[in-house]
C-alpha positions in Angstrom: -3.7 -9.3 -1.7 -4.1 -7.2 1.3 -5.1 -3.7 2.3 -4.6 -1.7 5.4 -6.1 1.4 6.8 -4.4 2.8 9.9 -5.9 5.7 11.9 -2.8 6.6 13.9 -2.0 10.3 14.1 1.8 10.2 13.5 3.4 13.5 14.4 7.1 12.5 14.4 9.1 11.6 11.3 10.6 8.6 13.1 7.2 7.2 13.9 6.2 7.5 10.3 9.3 5.7 9.2 8.6 2.9 11.7 5.0 2.7 10.4 6.3 2.3 6.9 8.8 -0.4 7.8 6.2 -2.3 9.9 3.8 -2.1 6.9 6.4 -3.4 4.5 7.3 -6.3 6.8 3.7 -7.1 7.6 2.6 -7.2 4.0 5.6 -9.4 3.1 4.9 -11.9 5.9 1.2 -11.9 5.1 1.8 -12.8 1.5 4.6 -15.3 2.5 2.1 -17.0 4.8 -0.3 -17.5 1.8 2.5 -18.9 -0.3 4.1 -21.2 2.2 0.7 -22.7 3.2 -0.1 -23.3 -0.5 3.3 -24.9 -0.9 2.8 -27.2 2.0 -0.6 -28.2 0.7 1.0 -29.4 -2.5 0.5 -26.4 -4.8 3.6 -25.9 -6.9 2.7 -22.5 -8.3 3.8 -20.1 -5.5 7.2 -21.8 -5.3 7.6 -21.7 -9.1 6.9 -18.0 -9.0 9.4 -17.4 -6.2 6.8 -16.5 -3.5 7.8 -19.0 -0.8 10.3 -16.6 0.7 10.3 -13.8 3.4 12.3 -11.6 1.0 10.1 -8.4 0.7 11.2 -8.0 -2.9 9.1 -11.0 -3.9 5.9 -9.6 -2.4 6.2 -5.9 -3.1 3.8 -4.1 -5.4 5.6 -1.0 -6.5 2.5 1.2 -6.3 0.6 -0.5 -3.5 3.5 -1.3 -1.2 5.9 1.6 -1.8 4.7 4.6 -3.6 1.2 5.0 -2.2 2.0 4.2 1.4 5.1 6.5 1.3 3.0 9.4 -0.1 0.2 8.9 2.5 2.6 8.5 5.4 5.3 11.2 4.6 3.4 13.7 2.5 0.0 13.7 4.4 -1.0 14.5 8.0 -0.6 10.8 8.7 -4.2 9.9 9.6 -4.5 7.0 7.2 -2.4 4.5 5.3 -3.7 2.5 2.3 -1.7 -0.2 0.6 -1.5 -3.7 -0.7 1.0 -6.4 -1.7 1.4 -8.5 -4.8 -1.3 -11.3 -4.6 -0.1 -14.9 -4.3 -1.4 -17.0 -7.2 -2.5 -20.5 -6.5 -3.6 -23.4 -8.7 -5.2 -25.6 -6.1 -4.3 -28.9 -7.9 -5.8 -31.3 -5.3 -9.4 -31.6 -6.6 -10.6 -33.6 -3.6 -9.4 -31.0 -1.1 -9.6 -27.8 -3.3 -12.2 -26.1 -1.1 -10.3 -26.9 2.2 -7.0 -25.9 0.7 -8.4 -22.5 -0.5 -9.8 -21.8 3.0 -6.5 -22.7 4.7 -4.4 -20.7 2.3 -6.8 -17.7 2.6 -6.8 -17.8 6.4 -3.0 -18.0 6.6 -2.6 -14.4 5.7 -4.8 -12.8 8.4 -3.6 -15.3 11.0 0.0 -14.3 10.2 -0.9 -10.8 11.2 -2.2 -12.0 14.6 1.0 -14.0 15.0 3.1 -10.8 14.3 1.1 -8.9 16.9 1.5 -11.7 19.5 5.3 -12.3 18.8 5.9 -8.5 19.0 4.1 -8.3 22.4 6.0 -11.3 23.8 9.3 -10.0 22.7 8.7 -6.5 24.1 7.3 -8.1 27.3 10.4 -10.2 27.8 12.5 -7.1 27.2 10.5 -5.2 29.7 11.2 -7.7 32.4 14.9 -6.7 32.3 15.0 -3.2 30.9 12.8 -0.1 30.9 10.3 0.3 28.1 10.7 3.9 27.0 7.9 5.9 25.3 9.7 5.4 22.0 9.8 1.7 22.4 6.2 1.5 23.4 5.3 3.6 20.4 7.0 0.9 18.2 5.1 -1.8 20.0 1.8 0.1 19.6 2.3 0.7 15.9 3.2 -3.0 15.2 0.2 -4.3 17.2 -2.3 -1.7 16.0 -1.3 -2.1 12.3 -1.4 -5.9 12.4 -4.7 -6.1 14.3 -6.2 -3.8 11.6 -4.7 -5.9 8.9 -6.4 -9.0 10.4 -9.8 -7.3 10.7 -9.8 -5.5 7.4 -8.7 -8.5 5.3 -11.6 -10.5 6.7 -14.1 -8.2 5.0 -15.9 -10.4 2.4 -15.2 -8.1 -0.6 -12.7 -8.9 -3.4 -9.8 -8.7 -3.5 -9.7 -9.1 0.3 -9.1 -12.5 1.9 -12.6 -12.5 3.3 -14.1 -12.7 -0.1 -12.6 -16.2 -0.6 -14.0 -17.3 2.7 -17.5 -16.1 1.6 -17.1 -17.7 -1.8 -16.4 -21.1 -0.2 -19.1 -20.6 2.6 -21.9 -20.1 0.1 -20.4 -22.1 -2.8 -20.4 -19.0 -5.0 -19.9 -19.7 -8.7 -16.6 -18.6 -10.2 -18.4 -16.5 -12.8 -20.3 -14.6 -10.0 -17.1 -14.1 -8.0 -15.3 -12.7 -11.0 -18.1 -10.3 -11.7 -18.0 -9.2 -8.1 -14.3 -8.8 -8.2 -14.6 -6.2 -11.0 -16.4 -3.8 -8.6 -14.6 -4.8 -5.4 -12.2 -2.0 -5.3 -14.9 0.6 -5.8 -17.1 -1.0 -3.2 -14.1 -0.8 -0.7 -13.6 2.9 -1.5 -17.2 3.6 -0.7 -17.1 1.4 2.4 -14.1 3.1 4.0 -15.8 6.5 3.7 -18.9 5.4 5.6 -19.0 6.6 9.2 -20.8 3.5 10.4 -18.0 1.3 8.9 -15.3 3.4 10.5 -17.0 3.2 13.8 -17.4 -0.5 13.6 -13.8 -1.0 12.6 -12.6 1.3 15.4 -14.5 -0.6 18.0 -13.3 -4.0 16.8 -9.8 -2.7 16.6 -9.9 -1.4 20.1 -11.0 -4.7 21.5 -8.4 -6.7 19.6 -5.6 -4.3 20.3 -6.5 -4.1 24.0 -6.3 -7.9 24.2 -2.7 -7.9 23.0 -1.6 -4.9 25.0 -3.1 -6.4 28.1 -0.7 -9.4 27.6 2.1 -7.0 27.5 1.1 -5.2 30.7 0.6 -8.4 32.6 4.0 -9.8 31.7 6.2 -6.6 31.6 4.7 -4.9 34.7 
């Protein structure tokens, strides 16, 4: 499962539409990355549930991917977006490598968002070598990079149902019972967390550093 909070101030309808499309694509690729990694590690469950595909219809949660983001993007001032995809279920059948497999499957989601940001930057950079990058095109680039950098950072927070919680569980060998109890309160903890100024400041600073890294690649190649 994944969540995203984007602090872009989107004044134009076209930019909001782009943000929604990028969010939909990023969520789908994020969940596909979980599924395809599990599949390659010998877990049959994601494929049996039809999750080893880039088809967004297999990864969409009606409320979390469509309804809530659309309301927040198109019916609000546009300062934030909050959403999630359908979680990929895994069985981790390989007992000897269960911990390793869980970590790799978990990391695949956030890493896919970094890959999206990098591929977007490289494609726009190559395009910029031959054609002019207009303000509209740069806006699309910025939205894609900013959103996926934030997806990467936010999903590493060690609170269920975010990916970071699985990394924490494996790092400290948390018992399944304890993890399940924590999961019951994870959503409420996240709601409190995202309203704390210190959290917003930390996320903003980390986002600035990561986003600047990718945009610097673009500026070095395209200009």
